[in-house]
C-alpha positions in Angstrom: 182.7 56.9 -72.0 186.1 58.5 -71.3 184.7 61.9 -72.0 181.9 61.3 -69.6 184.3 60.1 -66.9 186.5 63.1 -67.4 183.6 65.5 -67.2 182.3 63.9 -64.0 185.7 63.8 -62.4 186.3 67.5 -63.3 182.9 68.4 -61.8 183.7 66.5 -58.6 187.2 67.8 -58.2 187.2 71.4 -59.5 183.8 72.3 -60.8 181.3 71.8 -58.0 182.9 69.3 -55.5 180.8 67.7 -52.8 181.7 68.9 -49.3 183.6 66.1 -47.5 184.4 64.1 -50.6 187.8 63.9 -52.3 188.1 61.9 -55.5 191.4 60.5 -56.9 191.4 58.5 -60.1 193.7 55.5 -60.3 196.5 56.6 -62.7 196.9 53.0 -63.9 193.2 52.2 -64.3 190.8 54.7 -65.8 187.8 52.6 -64.5 188.9 52.9 -60.9 188.5 55.9 -58.6 189.1 56.3 -54.9 187.0 58.6 -52.8 187.8 59.7 -49.3 184.5 60.4 -47.6 184.4 62.5 -44.4 181.9 61.3 -41.9 179.0 63.9 -42.0 178.9 66.5 -39.3 176.4 65.8 -36.6 176.6 62.0 -37.1 178.4 59.3 -35.1 180.7 59.0 -38.2 181.9 62.7 -37.8 185.7 63.0 -37.8 186.1 59.7 -39.8 187.7 59.5 -43.2 186.4 56.5 -45.1 188.0 55.1 -48.3 185.4 54.3 -50.9 186.3 52.5 -54.1 184.3 53.3 -57.2 184.7 50.8 -60.0 183.3 51.6 -63.5 182.1 49.0 -65.9 183.4 49.2 -69.5 179.9 50.2 -70.7 179.5 53.1 -68.2 177.2 55.1 -68.1 174.8 52.5 -69.5 175.7 50.2 -66.6 176.1 51.5 -63.0 179.5 51.8 -61.2 180.1 49.7 -58.1 180.7 51.5 -54.8 182.4 49.7 -51.9 183.9 51.1 -48.6 187.5 49.9 -48.2 187.5 51.3 -44.6 185.7 49.2 -42.1 182.4 50.9 -41.2 179.7 49.8 -38.8 176.3 50.7 -40.3 173.0 48.9 -40.6 172.7 49.5 -44.4 176.3 48.5 -45.2 177.6 45.0 -45.0 180.9 43.7 -43.6 182.4 43.9 -47.0 181.6 47.6 -47.3 178.8 47.0 -49.8 175.5 48.9 -50.0 172.0 47.8 -50.8 172.0 48.6 -54.5 168.4 49.7 -54.3 169.2 52.4 -51.7 171.9 54.0 -53.9 170.0 53.2 -57.0 172.7 51.4 -58.8 170.7 48.3 -59.8 167.4 48.3 -61.6 166.9 52.1 -61.1 170.1 53.1 -62.8 169.8 55.4 -65.8 172.6 56.7 -68.0 171.7 60.2 -66.9 172.6 59.5 -63.3 176.1 60.6 -62.1 178.6 59.4 -59.6 177.9 62.7 -57.7 174.3 61.8 -57.3 175.2 58.4 -55.8 177.8 59.9 -53.5 175.1 62.3 -52.2 172.9 59.3 -51.5 175.8 57.6 -49.7 176.3 60.7 -47.5 172.6 60.7 -46.7 172.8 57.0 -45.7 175.6 57.8 -43.3 173.4 60.5 -41.7 170.1 58.6 -41.7 169.6 54.8 -41.3 167.0 53.1 -43.5 165.4 50.6 -41.0 163.7 48.7 -43.9 167.0 47.6 -45.5 169.3 45.7 -43.2 172.7 44.5 -44.5 174.3 44.3 -41.1 171.9 42.7 -38.6 174.0 43.3 -35.6 174.2 47.1 -36.4 170.4 47.2 -37.1 169.5 45.4 -33.9 171.7 47.7 -31.9 170.3 50.8 -33.7 166.7 49.8 -33.1 167.2 48.6 -29.5 169.5 51.4 -28.1 170.4 54.2 -30.5 172.7 55.9 -27.9 174.7 52.6 -27.5 174.8 52.3 -31.3 176.1 55.8 -31.8 178.7 55.3 -29.0 179.9 52.1 -30.7 180.0 53.8 -34.1 182.1 56.6 -32.7 184.5 54.1 -31.2 184.7 52.1 -34.5 185.2 55.2 -36.5 188.0 56.4 -34.3 189.6 52.9 -34.5 189.3 52.4 -38.3 188.8 55.8 -40.0 191.0 58.3 -38.2 
């Protein structure tokens, strides 16, 4: 497992990093990484820097890591605790040992850019998004400036 984590970390930091994502491993806990995710360009999250904790199980890659925003984020597919619908990021039943953290991070970036209206984890955000998208985006920009600057 340690070799796999090292290989993935190297790929994400020096090999082929994802634009807008910086990864830092916890020096005291090899199973904990912190990602800083930049709000994608052209979205209401643009300009924000969101902390995302990545926690690996002891039996990674056979069991999926857990992803949770530490920075408050207002999004229909992310709950108040910063948790995602595991089906959307494929870290539950769809997880395969061949999947990588990078692939999940790409899905997370896509979620920030495109709401899935079938999977609501924040009903207030979903109702606002469905009823008045401009109001939703204005609120997201305000929340992003307040919590993720």
